N, C-alpha and C positions, 0 to 999 in steps of 0.2 A: 523569406520567413525563417526565423530561428526558433527552434523548440529545444527546451532542456527537459530531460527526464531524470528525476531523482530515483535511484534504486538502492536497495540494501541487500547485502549478503547475509543470509540468516541460516541457522541450523535447520536441517531437515526435520520438521516437527514430528514426522512419522517415526523417527528413530531416537527422539530425545527420551532420556530416562532421568528419574529423580533418585538421588542417593537415599537409601532407606534409613540411614542413621542421621546424616547431616541435613537432609531435606533440601539439598541444593541440586541444581541442574548439572548433570554429568555431560560435559561437552566433549570429553576426550573420545576420539574415534567417531564422532558424529559428523557425517558429510555436510557440506554447506551448499546452498542453492541460492538463486536469485529469488527474492520474495515473490511469490506467484502473482500477487496483485500488481506488483511493479511491472511484470511482464505484460500484463494487459495494458498498462499505461504506455509502455514502450511500443507495443504493436499499434496502438491508436496514433501515437506520434509519427511512426513510420508511414502509416497510411495517409496522414495529412501531408507529409513531405512528398510522398510519391505522387500525390494528386496535384499539389500546388507548388512544389519546388521548395528549395531551402535546404536546411541542414538540421540534424538532430545531434545534440550533445548529451551524453550520458554522464551523470555525476553521482558519486557515492562517497560516503565517509566510512572508514573502517580500517582494519589492520592491513599491512602490506598484502596479505593473501587475498584481499578483496579485489585485487587486480584480475584475478581469474574470472570473477563475475563480470567485470567490465569487458574483458575480451570476449566472453560469451555474448554480451550485448552487441559487440561489434560484429560477431558472426551473423547476427540477425539483420544487420544493415545499418547500424548507427554510424554516424560520420566521424565522431571523435569521442574520447572518453577521458574523464578527469577523476583522479583518486585523491581524496583529502585524507591524509593519514599523518598522525602525530601522537606522541604519548600524552600530550595535553588533552586529547579528546577521549581518553580512556574513561569508561564509566559514565558517559554522557546520558542524561535522561532526555526526554523529548524537548524540554526547554533549551538545554545546552546544544542539542543536535540541530534544532531549527536555527539557533544563533549562528553556528558554524556554517551550515549549509547556505544560509542567506548571504553571508559574506562571500562564500565561494561562488555563488551565483553572480554577485556583483563583479567578481574578478573575471568570471567567464564572459560576462557582458562586455567588459573592457577589451578582452582579447578577440572575441568572435562576434560581437554585436549584441545589442539588447534583445532579450528573449521576447517573442510575441506570446508564447504559451509556455508555462511550466507544468509538467505532468508529474503526478505521483499516484501510487496505488491508494486505495481507500484506507489501508492500514497495513501493518506488517504482521506476519504470523507468529512472531516471537513476543511482540509487545501488545499488539491488538488495541492500541490507544486511539489511533486515527487522529493524532494531534500534530504530527510533524508538518504535514501539508498546510493546514490552516495556520500553523505557527510561522512558516516561511512566508505565507501570503501577508500576514500581519506585519512582519518585520520589513518586507519589501513594499508594503502598501499596494499590493496587487488585489484586483477583484478576485474573488474566489468562488468556485462552483464545486461543491462537494457531492459525493455519491452520484456522479453523472453516469447515466445508463445509455446515453446515445448522444453523439454530436450530429445535429441536424443540418446546420449550415454554418459555413465560415466564409465571410466576405472580407477579403483583404483590402478592397477599395474603400469600404466604409469602416474597416477594422472593427467589425462586429461578429459576435459568435452566438449561435443559438443552440441550446442543448436541452435534453430531457434529463430531469433529476428525480431520482426515486425519493419519495417522501412518505411519511406516515399517512396512510389512507389513499395514496394515489401517486400520480406522476405530475411533476411541475415542468412547464416549458418556460425556460428562462433565456433572456437575451442580455448580453453585456458587451462592453467594449474591451478591446485588447489594450494592454497586456493583461493576462488572466492566469490564475493557477487553478488547475483542474485535478480533482481526485476522482478516479474512475472505479466503477464497480466491476466485480468479476462477471464473466459470461457475456460481455458485450462484444467480444471478438474472439478469434482463435489465433494463437501465436503462429506466425509463419515458420516454415522450415528455412534455415539459412542456406544460401547457395554456396557452392564450392568456391567460387571467386571471393565471396565475402569472408569465408573461413580462412582462405589464404591471406587476404588483406588483413584480417584480424590478427593473424599470427605475426605479421610483419609490422603491424601498427605500433606507433609510439604512444603509450598511455602517458598522459600528463599527470605527474605526481607532485602534489603541493603539501607542504607542511603548514603550520599555522601562520608563519611569517609570509610564506609565498602567497597564501590566500588573502592576505591583508586583514587578518583578524586583529582588531585593536585591543580588546580586553581578554587576555588569556584566563583571567579569573572567572570569566563567564562560561568557560569550556570545561568539559570533563566533570569529575566528581565535585570540584570546587564550585562549578556553576550549576549543579544539579540539586535542587531542593527535594526531589523525590527520594524516598528511602524505602527499600524493600525490606520488610520485617521478616518475612518467612515465605518459602516456596515449598509446596507440598503436593503430593499426588493424591487425587481423590481415592477414597477407599472403594473396594469392590461392593457392588450392591448385593445384598443378601436376598432381597425379594425377587422371586421368579416371575416371569411373564405368565399372565393368566390367559388360558385359551377359551374362546367362546365357541360353542358348537353352532355351526352355521348351515349344516346340511338341511336342504329343503327350504331354506329361507330365501326370500327375495332380497335384492340389494337394499331396499328401504327397511326391511325388517332387520337386516344385519346391522345397518347404521343405528337403528333404534336400540338394538340389543347392546351394541358397543357403548352408546351414550349412557344407557341405564347402568352398565357395569362401571363406567367412569364415575358417574354421579354417586353411585353407592360407595365407592372407595374414596372419593374426594367430594364431600358435601359442599365445601367452599366453592368448588368450580361450578356446581349447579347453581348456587346462589348468584355468582358473578354472571353466568350466562343469562339467567332469568332477568337480572337487573338490567343488563345491556339490551335484552330483547324488548323490555318495557320502554326503554328510552328511545328506541328507533321509531 
């Protein structure tokens, strides 16, 4: 079994600042991390490999410094890492990113075998679009399962996969055939601690580095800014809220009375909310 995990090196969102004059993100001095949702995907891939055998390839597109994130993934136990880096990729939006990654996955398949599963996180913390995973699946004509909350069964003999998928109003149980692309939700596992042996191997490992030509990308005009129809008009930090929290006196009240008092306060301040609640209650 061959599993590919797409990860992204992102700025640590807890330390991002917005310039007060230009309203642009200030990236200088901001540390980078592996997108947290991608770590969940990586752990899920490693668990499947540990149980059923095979190999895990980690793939990312980014600047040369993204090699650090790949080596971090290797310390967790990934078998190999591929960095897709080229000036042609600068400024890529989700459409251009999925185009480049899809061709890189084809190249990975030529070298190490067709992937049975491609994993991504549900989204990235810098873009929050959740579009790259489905975009890759569309380009590679893979079955796709998004917002997966649990992998219930993987049968390599019949090449079928059963998962639970979080959906509005409940949980769906879906079964599909391999190959498949899966985007996973947060909280479905806990990232392992890498072993000392894996850390030493990661330090010595040879990260495969491809430019656009190496990855076999045929149309460079579909990469980077030239291939990105998305235009960011403005970035701004939300203003501080001037309204203070309102405290409700709950001394001597039962839990039911506290809840009733809180709802009464909310409905008084937000009449539209009360109307929506009553309308929904009538439709049940």
